[in-house]
C-alpha positions, -999 to +999 in steps of 0.1 A: +479+321+300+499+289+294+529+290+317+547+265+340+532+283+371+497+278+357+504+241+350+518+236+385+488+254+400+465+231+380+483+200+392+479+211+428+442+217+423+438+182+407+459+167+435+436+183+461+404+170+443+420+135+440+428+135+477+391+143+485+380+115+461+403+090+479+389+102+513+354+094+500+366+061+487+380+052+521+347+062+538+327+040+513+351+011+521+342+013+557+305+017+549+305+053+561+298+072+529+297+110+532+266+129+522+284+150+496+308+123+483+323+128+449+309+105+422+322+070+416+343+069+449+339+031+452+362+001+449+360-023+420+379-054+409+415-052+399+406-072+368+383-045+355+410-019+361+435-040+341+409-045+313+404-007+313+440+000+310+445-027+283+417-012+262+431+024+265+465+012+254+450-007+225+433+026+214+466+045+216+483+017+196+455+020+170+459+058+169+496+055+163+492+029+135+464+049+120+484+081+119+513+063+102+490+047+076+474+081+069+508+098+068+498+124+094+521+113+123+544+143+117+514+167+121+510+160+158+517+188+184+548+188+206+545+183+243+567+191+273+572+168+303+553+192+326+524+193+302+523+155+301+519+155+339+491+181+335+475+159+309+476+128+331+462+149+360+435+164+338+423+129+331+411+126+366+392+159+364+376+149+331+365+116+345+350+133+376+329+156+353+321+134+323+320+099+336+309+111+370+285+140+372+273+141+336+263+104+332+225+100+332+219+068+352+184+068+366+161+074+336+164+041+318+187+026+292+177+050+264+187+080+284+218+062+297+231+054+262+220+088+248+241+105+275+271+081+268+270+090+231+261+127+235+287+134+261+313+114+242+306+137+212+309+167+234+341+154+250+356+149+216+346+183+202+359+203+232+394+189+226+411+214+203+415+194+171+387+207+149+392+242+162+419+264+176+417+297+197+445+320+185+449+358+190+414+361+203+398+343+173+383+310+169+395+291+138+380+259+125+404+233+112+392+205+088+418+179+078+424+142+080+444+147+112+418+168+129+389+144+121+410+113+129+422+127+163+387+138+172+374+103+164+400+087+186+390+110+215+354+100+210+363+063+211+384+069+242+354+086+259+331+058+248+354+032+263+357+051+296+319+052+298+316+015+291+339+008+320+317+029+343+284+012+333+298-023+328+281-052+346+315-060+359+314-027+378+283-031+400+294-002+422+298+021+392+333+029+404+353+056+386+386+037+393+388+018+360+380+050+341+406+070+360+433+043+355+424+039+318+425+076+311+458+081+330+473+051+310+461+066+277+476+100+284+508+085+296+511+063+266+505+093+243+534+110+259+557+080+254+547+078+218+555+114+213+588+109+231+597+080+208+587+101+177+607+132+188+576+154+197+587+161+233+602+196+234+616+198+269+608+197+306+585+227+307 
């Protein structure tokens, strides 16, 4: 069910989880980490956050230019303002799961990079570009647009993982990943708005 009430409920849930994460972040700051703290609830440098956001915006710019070059910019889906907010909020949830819980960090570099590539592939595939669920049926979609968009999602995921495991992020904070993901989803909304693909408030 895809209704405004569902979207608002989802935003409230994400807001609650983010509040818990910020609480764990504050505890870590005062060196009183809680036993069941959410992953990546640590501070990092503002420089890394800015680098993360810049990289995410670069990828959105590359996606926009690429779609224009391939002549597929008119094939993108429309978005409402409410769904844009949901998308930005979902970025936090995705970071918590993919760059937080699913990253394999304690089994050596081979496992680390295997998890980065494997979960980036999974992250890309679960986004509904190569497939669509309609009328209770799964339909596979192969086109320049679907492959290109899936590839961009993979690159975004890879970038978010790089931010998490970077040497410039010794605490393995999720802050740069969260900021980059939010900036990416917000930028996509503004690109859609400029191209006339925003269909209303909700």
